C-alpha positions as a Markdown table, in Angstrom:
| # | Residue | x | y | z |
|---|---|---|---|---|
| 1 | Met | 30.5 | 48.8 | -9.5 |
| 2 | Ala | 29.2 | 48.3 | -6.0 |
| 3 | Asp | 25.7 | 46.9 | -5.4 |
| 4 | Gln | 23.0 | 49.5 | -5.7 |
| 5 | Asn | 20.0 | 49.3 | -3.5 |
| 6 | Ile | 17.0 | 51.6 | -3.7 |
| 7 | Asn | 16.4 | 50.8 | -0.1 |
| 8 | Asn | 18.8 | 49.2 | 2.4 |
| 9 | Met | 17.1 | 49.2 | 5.7 |
| 10 | Thr | 18.0 | 47.8 | 9.1 |
| 11 | Val | 15.9 | 47.6 | 12.2 |
| 12 | Thr | 16.4 | 46.2 | 15.7 |
| 13 | Trp | 13.7 | 44.3 | 17.6 |
| 14 | Asn | 14.5 | 44.2 | 21.3 |
| 15 | Ala | 11.2 | 43.8 | 23.2 |
| 16 | Gly | 10.0 | 40.3 | 23.8 |
| 17 | Gly | 6.4 | 41.4 | 24.5 |
| 18 | Thr | 6.1 | 43.5 | 21.3 |
| 19 | Thr | 4.8 | 42.1 | 18.0 |
| 20 | Phe | 6.8 | 43.9 | 15.3 |
| 21 | Ser | 6.1 | 44.4 | 11.6 |
| 22 | Ala | 9.2 | 45.1 | 9.4 |
| 23 | Leu | 7.1 | 46.3 | 6.5 |
| 24 | Lys | 3.5 | 47.5 | 6.7 |
| 25 | Met | 1.1 | 49.2 | 4.4 |
| 26 | Asn | -2.5 | 49.8 | 5.2 |
| 27 | Val | -4.6 | 50.6 | 2.0 |
| 28 | Thr | -8.0 | 52.2 | 2.2 |
| 29 | Asp | -9.7 | 50.7 | -0.8 |
| 30 | Thr | -12.8 | 52.8 | -1.6 |
| 31 | Ala | -12.6 | 52.0 | -5.3 |
| 32 | Ser | -10.1 | 50.1 | -7.4 |
| 33 | Ala | -9.9 | 47.5 | -10.2 |
| 34 | Ala | -10.1 | 43.8 | -9.2 |
| 35 | Ala | -6.5 | 43.3 | -10.5 |
| 36 | Ser | -5.0 | 46.0 | -8.2 |
| 37 | Leu | -1.8 | 44.9 | -6.4 |
| 38 | Leu | -0.5 | 45.4 | -2.9 |
| 39 | Leu | 3.0 | 44.4 | -4.2 |
| 40 | Gln | 4.5 | 44.1 | -7.6 |
| 41 | Leu | 8.1 | 43.2 | -8.3 |
| 42 | Gln | 9.4 | 43.1 | -11.9 |
| 43 | Val | 12.7 | 42.4 | -13.7 |
| 44 | Gly | 13.0 | 44.2 | -17.1 |
| 45 | Gly | 9.3 | 45.1 | -17.1 |
| 46 | Ser | 8.2 | 41.4 | -16.5 |
| 47 | Asp | 6.3 | 40.5 | -13.3 |
| 48 | Lys | 8.3 | 38.1 | -11.1 |
| 49 | Phe | 6.3 | 38.4 | -7.9 |
| 50 | Lys | 3.1 | 40.1 | -7.0 |
| 51 | Val | 0.4 | 40.1 | -4.3 |
| 52 | Gly | -3.2 | 41.0 | -5.3 |
| 53 | Lys | -5.4 | 43.1 | -3.1 |
| 54 | Asp | -7.4 | 40.0 | -2.3 |
| 55 | Gly | -4.2 | 38.3 | -1.0 |
| 56 | Thr | -3.5 | 36.2 | -4.1 |
| 57 | Ile | 0.2 | 35.6 | -4.5 |
| 58 | Thr | 1.7 | 35.0 | -8.0 |
| 59 | Gly | 5.3 | 34.1 | -8.7 |
| 60 | Ala | 7.0 | 33.6 | -12.0 |
| 61 | Gly | 9.7 | 31.3 | -10.7 |
| 62 | Gly | 9.7 | 28.2 | -8.4 |
| 63 | Leu | 8.5 | 28.1 | -4.9 |
| 64 | Ser | 10.8 | 26.6 | -2.3 |
| 65 | Ile | 9.5 | 26.0 | 1.2 |
| 66 | Ala | 12.0 | 24.9 | 3.8 |
| 67 | Gly | 9.5 | 24.6 | 6.6 |
| 68 | Ser | 5.8 | 23.6 | 6.9 |
| 69 | Ala | 3.1 | 25.2 | 4.7 |
| 70 | Thr | -0.6 | 25.3 | 5.5 |
| 71 | Ile | -3.1 | 25.9 | 2.7 |
| 72 | Thr | -6.6 | 26.7 | 3.9 |
| 73 | Gly | -8.1 | 27.4 | 0.5 |
| 74 | Asn | -7.8 | 25.8 | -2.9 |
| 75 | Leu | -4.4 | 25.0 | -4.6 |
| 76 | Thr | -4.4 | 25.4 | -8.3 |
| 77 | Val | -1.5 | 24.1 | -10.3 |
| 78 | Ser | -1.4 | 24.9 | -14.0 |
| 79 | Gly | 1.9 | 23.1 | -14.6 |
| 80 | Thr | 3.5 | 20.0 | -12.9 |
| 81 | Leu | 3.5 | 19.7 | -9.2 |
| 82 | Thr | 6.5 | 17.7 | -8.0 |
| 83 | Ala | 6.8 | 16.6 | -4.4 |
| 84 | Thr | 9.8 | 14.8 | -2.9 |
| 85 | Gly | 10.4 | 13.4 | 0.5 |
| 86 | Ile | 6.7 | 12.6 | 1.0 |
| 87 | Ala | 6.2 | 8.9 | 2.0 |
| 88 | Gly | 3.3 | 7.2 | 0.3 |
| 89 | Thr | 3.1 | 9.7 | -2.6 |
| 90 | Val | 0.6 | 8.3 | -5.2 |
| 91 | Thr | 0.1 | 9.5 | -8.8 |
| 92 | Ala | -3.0 | 8.8 | -10.9 |
| 93 | Pro | -4.2 | 9.4 | -14.5 |
| 94 | Ala | -5.7 | 12.7 | -15.5 |
| 95 | Ser | -9.1 | 11.0 | -16.1 |
| 96 | Ser | -10.9 | 7.8 | -15.0 |
| 97 | Thr | -14.1 | 5.9 | -15.4 |
| 98 | Asp | -16.8 | 6.9 | -12.9 |
| 99 | Asn | -17.1 | 4.2 | -10.1 |
| 100 | Ala | -14.2 | 2.2 | -11.5 |
| 101 | Ile | -11.9 | 0.3 | -9.2 |
| 102 | Ala | -8.4 | 1.8 | -9.2 |
| 103 | Arg | -5.5 | -0.6 | -9.8 |
| 104 | Phe | -1.8 | -0.3 | -9.1 |
| 105 | Asn | 0.4 | 0.2 | -12.2 |
| 106 | Gly | 3.8 | -1.5 | -11.8 |
| 107 | Thr | 5.4 | -2.6 | -8.5 |
| 108 | Thr | 6.3 | 0.8 | -6.9 |
| 109 | Gly | 3.0 | 1.1 | -5.1 |
| 110 | Gly | 2.9 | 4.8 | -6.2 |
| 111 | Val | 1.1 | 4.7 | -9.5 |
| 112 | Leu | -2.6 | 4.1 | -10.1 |
| 113 | Gln | -4.4 | 3.2 | -13.3 |
| 114 | Asn | -8.0 | 2.9 | -14.4 |
| 115 | Ser | -9.9 | -0.4 | -14.7 |
| 116 | Thr | -13.0 | -1.9 | -16.3 |
| 117 | Val | -14.4 | -3.2 | -13.0 |
| 118 | Ile | -17.3 | -1.0 | -11.9 |
| 119 | Ile | -19.0 | -0.8 | -8.5 |
| 120 | Ser | -22.3 | 1.0 | -8.9 |
| 121 | Asp | -23.7 | 3.4 | -6.4 |
| 122 | Thr | -26.1 | 0.6 | -5.3 |
| 123 | Gly | -23.3 | -1.9 | -4.7 |
| 124 | Asn | -23.5 | -3.9 | -8.0 |
| 125 | Leu | -20.3 | -5.2 | -9.5 |
| 126 | Ser | -19.8 | -5.3 | -13.3 |
| 127 | Gly | -17.0 | -5.6 | -15.8 |
| 128 | Val | -15.4 | -8.7 | -14.2 |
| 129 | Gly | -13.9 | -11.2 | -16.7 |
| 130 | Ser | -13.1 | -14.1 | -14.4 |
| 131 | Ile | -12.4 | -14.7 | -10.7 |
| 132 | Thr | -9.6 | -17.1 | -9.6 |
| 133 | Ala | -9.5 | -18.1 | -6.0 |
| 134 | Ser | -8.0 | -21.1 | -4.0 |
| 135 | Ser | -11.2 | -21.3 | -2.0 |
| 136 | Ile | -14.4 | -19.4 | -1.4 |
| 137 | Ile | -16.1 | -19.7 | 1.9 |
| 138 | Leu | -19.6 | -18.4 | 2.5 |
| 139 | Ala | -20.2 | -18.2 | 6.2 |
| 140 | Ala | -23.6 | -16.5 | 6.1 |
| 141 | Glu | -27.0 | -18.0 | 6.6 |
| 142 | Tyr | -29.9 | -17.8 | 4.2 |
| 143 | Leu | -33.5 | -18.6 | 4.1 |
| 144 | Phe | -35.0 | -20.8 | 1.3 |
| 145 | Thr | -38.7 | -21.2 | 0.6 |
| 146 | Ser | -40.5 | -24.1 | -1.2 |
| 147 | Asp | -44.1 | -24.9 | -1.6 |
| 148 | Gln | -44.1 | -26.9 | 1.6 |
| 149 | Asp | -42.0 | -25.1 | 4.2 |
| 150 | Thr | -39.4 | -22.4 | 5.0 |
| 151 | Gly | -36.0 | -23.7 | 6.1 |
| 152 | Leu | -32.6 | -22.5 | 7.1 |
| 153 | Gly | -29.4 | -23.2 | 5.0 |
| 154 | Thr | -25.8 | -22.7 | 6.1 |
| 155 | Phe | -22.7 | -22.6 | 3.9 |
| 156 | Ala | -19.5 | -23.7 | 5.4 |
| 157 | Gly | -16.4 | -24.5 | 3.3 |
| 158 | Asn | -17.2 | -27.0 | 0.6 |
| 159 | Ser | -20.3 | -28.5 | 2.2 |
| 160 | Val | -23.9 | -27.4 | 2.0 |
| 161 | Ser | -26.4 | -28.3 | 4.7 |
| 162 | Leu | -30.1 | -27.6 | 4.3 |
| 163 | Ile | -32.2 | -28.1 | 7.4 |
| 164 | Ala | -36.0 | -27.7 | 7.4 |
| 165 | Gly | -37.9 | -29.9 | 9.8 |
| 166 | Asn | -35.3 | -32.7 | 9.2 |
| 167 | Ser | -36.3 | -33.1 | 5.6 |
| 168 | Ile | -35.7 | -31.5 | 2.3 |
| 169 | Arg | -38.1 | -28.6 | 1.6 |
| 170 | Ala | -36.5 | -27.3 | -1.6 |
| 171 | Thr | -35.3 | -28.7 | -4.9 |
| 172 | Phe | -32.1 | -27.6 | -6.6 |
| 173 | Thr | -31.8 | -28.1 | -10.3 |
| 174 | Leu | -28.5 | -28.0 | -12.1 |
| 175 | Ala | -28.3 | -27.1 | -15.7 |
| 176 | Ser | -26.8 | -29.7 | -18.1 |
| 177 | Gly | -23.1 | -30.0 | -17.7 |
| 178 | Asn | -22.9 | -28.4 | -14.2 |
| 179 | Ser | -21.8 | -30.2 | -11.1 |
| 180 | Ile | -21.4 | -29.7 | -7.4 |
| 181 | Asn | -17.7 | -30.0 | -6.5 |
| 182 | Gly | -17.4 | -30.8 | -2.8 |
| 183 | Asn | -19.5 | -32.5 | -0.1 |
| 184 | Thr | -23.2 | -32.0 | 0.3 |
| 185 | Thr | -24.8 | -32.9 | 3.6 |
| 186 | Ile | -28.6 | -33.3 | 3.8 |
| 187 | Asn | -30.2 | -33.7 | 7.2 |
| 188 | Gly | -33.4 | -35.5 | 6.3 |
| 189 | Thr | -34.6 | -37.6 | 3.4 |
| 190 | Leu | -33.2 | -37.4 | -0.1 |
| 191 | Thr | -35.6 | -38.4 | -2.8 |
| 192 | Val | -34.4 | -38.7 | -6.4 |
| 193 | Thr | -36.9 | -39.1 | -9.2 |
| 194 | Gly | -35.6 | -40.0 | -12.7 |
């Protein structure tokens, strides 16, 4: 049996300055249900493709786009969205801890996982177990205040220099068992009691 088509139409567009429309229907909607459709295609009574009067497009099968697609509104995916050929595609868990730092899971660079390290909205860091580093350099200046004077301290590498009128103006007390690993430079007089 030969193919049967309810409509088999052909048209010729032959004017470069004319904008053509192969199919056009202009509906005057004075009253209709919200689920009314501009287009409804079925197979065996089951919807396969439909266009709502608000422009919503629903398809029962897959969507294959050979060219570019632009979405100006929201994209809602109820199943699995699979994208191939996109460089830098990253997947993440379905849920995460608020303000947690995301970590890579594995070595592909494309999978993220949750972590226990939290950065609060005020910039405070919590949930850190331990920090391992070959060196820590504090290259910022700070002000310290004692009962006698206000001075300026500078961290640079493993040395600590405190300058306040060429003499020590503050006292640093280490708890039992703590030590200073590195060089300490004091510009002024060091007095040790005890």
